[in-house]
C-alpha positions as CSV (number, residue, x, y, z in Angstrom):
1,M,273.1,-66.6,-93.2
2,K,275.8,-67.8,-95.5
3,P,276.7,-71.0,-93.7
4,Y,273.0,-71.9,-93.3
5,F,272.4,-71.3,-97.0
6,S,275.4,-73.5,-98.1
7,Q,274.5,-76.3,-95.7
8,T,270.8,-76.4,-96.4
9,V,269.7,-74.8,-99.6
10,I,272.6,-75.9,-101.8
11,P,272.3,-79.6,-100.9
12,L,268.5,-79.4,-101.6
13,I,269.1,-77.9,-105.0
14,I,271.7,-80.6,-105.8
15,S,269.3,-83.4,-104.7
16,T,266.5,-82.0,-106.8
17,L,268.7,-81.9,-109.8
18,L,269.9,-85.5,-109.3
19,I,266.3,-86.7,-109.0
20,S,265.3,-84.7,-112.1
21,C,268.3,-86.1,-114.1
22,G,267.4,-89.6,-113.0
23,L,264.1,-89.6,-114.6
24,T,264.0,-90.8,-118.2
25,D,261.5,-90.1,-120.9
26,D,260.2,-93.7,-120.4
27,D,259.6,-93.2,-116.8
28,E,257.5,-90.1,-117.4
29,A,255.6,-91.8,-120.3
30,V,254.4,-95.0,-118.6
31,L,250.7,-95.5,-119.1
32,A,248.2,-98.4,-119.2
33,P,248.7,-100.7,-122.2
34,S,246.5,-100.7,-125.3
35,L,245.4,-104.1,-126.9
36,T,243.6,-104.4,-130.1
37,Y,242.4,-107.5,-132.1
38,S,241.6,-107.4,-135.8
39,S,238.4,-109.3,-134.8
40,T,236.9,-110.1,-131.4
41,N,234.5,-112.7,-132.8
42,T,235.8,-116.1,-133.7
43,T,234.1,-119.4,-134.6
44,A,236.1,-122.6,-133.7
45,T,235.6,-126.1,-135.1
46,F,234.4,-128.5,-132.5
47,F,237.0,-130.8,-131.2
48,E,239.8,-129.1,-133.1
49,E,242.7,-127.1,-131.7
50,G,242.8,-123.5,-132.8
51,N,244.0,-120.0,-132.0
52,S,243.0,-116.4,-132.5
53,S,245.1,-113.9,-134.5
54,A,247.8,-112.0,-132.6
55,P,246.6,-108.6,-131.3
56,T,248.4,-105.3,-131.6
57,I,249.9,-104.4,-128.2
58,N,251.3,-101.2,-127.0
59,W,252.7,-101.5,-123.6
60,N,253.2,-97.7,-123.3
61,G,256.5,-97.8,-121.5
62,N,256.4,-100.8,-119.3
63,Q,255.7,-104.4,-120.5
64,G,253.2,-106.4,-118.4
65,T,251.2,-109.5,-118.9
66,I,248.0,-110.6,-120.6
67,S,245.4,-112.9,-118.9
68,L,241.8,-114.1,-119.0
69,N,239.4,-113.1,-116.2
70,S,237.8,-116.6,-116.1
71,N,239.0,-120.2,-116.1
72,I,237.5,-122.2,-118.8
73,E,238.7,-125.7,-119.5
74,G,240.3,-126.0,-122.9
75,L,240.9,-122.1,-123.3
76,S,244.0,-120.3,-122.5
77,I,246.0,-117.2,-123.6
78,N,249.6,-116.5,-124.2
79,S,250.6,-114.1,-121.5
80,T,253.1,-112.3,-123.7
81,T,251.7,-112.3,-127.2
82,G,248.0,-112.2,-126.4
83,V,247.1,-115.1,-128.7
84,L,244.0,-116.9,-127.5
85,N,244.4,-120.8,-127.8
86,W,241.8,-123.6,-127.5
87,N,242.2,-127.3,-127.5
88,K,240.0,-130.5,-127.7
89,L,238.8,-130.1,-124.1
90,L,236.8,-127.0,-125.0
91,Q,233.1,-128.0,-124.7
92,P,230.6,-126.9,-127.3
93,G,228.9,-123.6,-126.7
94,D,229.3,-119.8,-126.9
95,Y,231.9,-118.0,-124.7
96,S,232.2,-114.3,-123.9
97,V,235.5,-113.7,-122.1
98,E,237.4,-110.6,-120.8
99,I,241.1,-110.3,-121.9
100,L,243.2,-108.2,-119.5
101,A,246.4,-106.4,-120.5
102,S,248.1,-105.1,-117.3
103,N,251.2,-103.2,-116.5
104,S,252.4,-101.0,-113.6
105,A,250.3,-98.1,-114.7
106,G,247.0,-100.0,-115.0
107,Q,245.0,-102.4,-117.3
108,T,243.0,-102.5,-120.4
109,T,240.1,-104.9,-121.0
110,V,238.9,-106.4,-124.2
111,N,235.7,-108.4,-124.6
112,Y,236.2,-111.4,-126.9
113,N,233.4,-113.8,-128.2
114,L,234.3,-117.3,-129.1
115,S,231.8,-119.7,-130.6
116,N,232.4,-123.4,-130.5
117,P,229.3,-125.0,-132.1
118,L,228.7,-128.7,-132.0
119,Q,229.2,-130.4,-135.3
120,G,230.5,-133.7,-136.7
121,T,229.6,-137.3,-137.2
122,F,229.3,-139.6,-134.2
123,T,229.3,-143.4,-134.8
124,G,228.6,-146.3,-132.5
125,T,225.7,-148.5,-131.3
126,Y,222.3,-148.3,-129.7
127,S,220.8,-151.0,-127.4
128,D,224.4,-152.4,-127.1
129,F,224.3,-153.9,-130.6
130,Y,222.7,-151.9,-133.5
131,F,224.6,-149.6,-135.7
132,F,223.9,-145.9,-134.8
133,Q,225.4,-142.9,-136.5
134,I,224.4,-139.3,-135.9
135,H,225.6,-136.3,-137.9
136,F,225.2,-132.9,-136.1
137,N,225.0,-129.8,-138.2
138,I,225.9,-126.3,-136.8
139,D,222.4,-125.0,-137.6
140,G,220.7,-127.4,-135.1
141,T,219.7,-130.0,-137.6
142,M,220.9,-133.6,-137.8
143,E,220.9,-136.7,-139.9
144,L,220.9,-140.3,-138.8
145,A,221.9,-143.8,-140.3
146,V,221.0,-146.9,-138.2
147,D,220.8,-150.7,-138.1
148,D,222.9,-151.8,-141.2
149,P,226.0,-149.7,-141.8
150,N,226.1,-150.9,-145.5
151,N,222.5,-150.3,-146.1
152,P,221.3,-148.1,-143.3
153,T,217.8,-146.8,-142.5
154,T,218.1,-143.0,-142.6
155,G,216.4,-140.2,-140.8
156,S,216.6,-136.5,-139.8
157,G,215.8,-134.3,-136.9
158,T,216.8,-131.3,-134.7
159,W,219.0,-131.0,-131.6
160,Q,219.6,-128.6,-128.8
161,L,222.3,-128.4,-126.1
162,I,221.1,-126.9,-122.8
163,D,223.2,-126.9,-119.6
164,G,225.4,-129.7,-120.9
165,I,222.5,-131.9,-121.9
166,L,222.3,-132.7,-125.6
167,T,218.7,-133.8,-126.7
168,A,217.5,-134.5,-130.2
169,D,214.2,-135.3,-131.8
170,Y,214.1,-137.3,-135.0
171,I,212.1,-139.5,-137.4
172,Y,213.1,-142.0,-140.0
173,D,212.5,-141.4,-143.7
174,N,210.7,-144.7,-144.1
175,S,208.3,-144.2,-141.2
176,P,207.8,-140.5,-140.7
177,N,204.9,-141.0,-138.2
178,A,207.1,-142.8,-135.7
179,K,208.9,-140.4,-133.5
180,F,212.1,-141.0,-131.5
181,S,214.6,-139.0,-129.4
182,V,217.9,-139.3,-127.7
183,S,219.3,-137.4,-124.7
184,G,222.6,-137.5,-123.0
185,T,226.0,-135.8,-122.5
186,I,229.3,-135.4,-124.4
187,T,232.5,-136.4,-122.6
188,Q,235.6,-135.0,-124.0
189,T,239.2,-136.0,-123.6
190,S,242.4,-135.1,-125.6
191,T,241.8,-138.1,-127.8
192,Q,238.0,-138.6,-128.2
193,A,234.5,-137.1,-127.8
194,V,231.8,-139.5,-126.8
195,Y,228.1,-138.9,-126.7
196,T,226.2,-141.3,-124.4
197,G,222.7,-141.5,-123.0
198,N,219.3,-143.1,-123.7
199,W,217.1,-143.2,-126.8
200,Y,213.4,-142.8,-126.4
201,S,210.1,-143.6,-128.0
202,G,208.4,-140.2,-128.8
203,H,210.0,-136.7,-129.0
204,G,211.1,-134.8,-126.0
205,A,213.1,-137.6,-124.3
206,E,210.4,-138.1,-121.6
207,D,211.1,-140.2,-118.6
208,G,209.3,-143.6,-118.9
209,N,209.8,-143.8,-122.6
210,E,213.3,-145.0,-122.6
211,G,214.1,-147.7,-125.1
212,G,217.7,-148.4,-124.3
213,E,221.1,-146.9,-124.1
214,F,223.4,-145.6,-126.8
215,E,227.1,-144.7,-127.2
216,V,228.5,-142.9,-130.3
217,I,232.0,-141.5,-130.8
218,L,233.1,-138.5,-132.9
219,D,234.7,-139.9,-136.1
């Protein structure tokens, strides 16, 4: 029995001790990370670059990476710091994204809400010639100035953005019974935001009531 014990049991004991000694406190403590933002609701300024605050991250023994669960143009996240970044390509609208912090032990998900409401003054022309300026407010209202940039005719109205189509109904202060509307899309690049489409007689931008085209650019 003695030879068998020395050849089999003793090596097994030594091997167990070596494995046990090789484990560190960090190895035993690895858990899924925790990720906490001071606020998960942020309002951006349309066509301006911005970023969220840096979150508090606890990697719990093994650093991993942070990512977004969806691909949104103009929106990205720093994979190390967890700071959410947006640029001028982010289209107006409300975004609800999932932020994932992952390591070898698992992952943690944080829901983050980012609002990028349309706002700002767009200036250009309608019917290829006449001065046309629209100021969009966050609350869905708008003001206009048209025809003569030095002594413009003014007006007001409301706008809505649905599935990428921006439509607005308005009247002019000097003729409140005459109704007009515009409808079109906003194209964004890294240097400018351009709103183009048609203007219409009557509210609702109804087909057949087109009066001409317009193009205005964010100032």
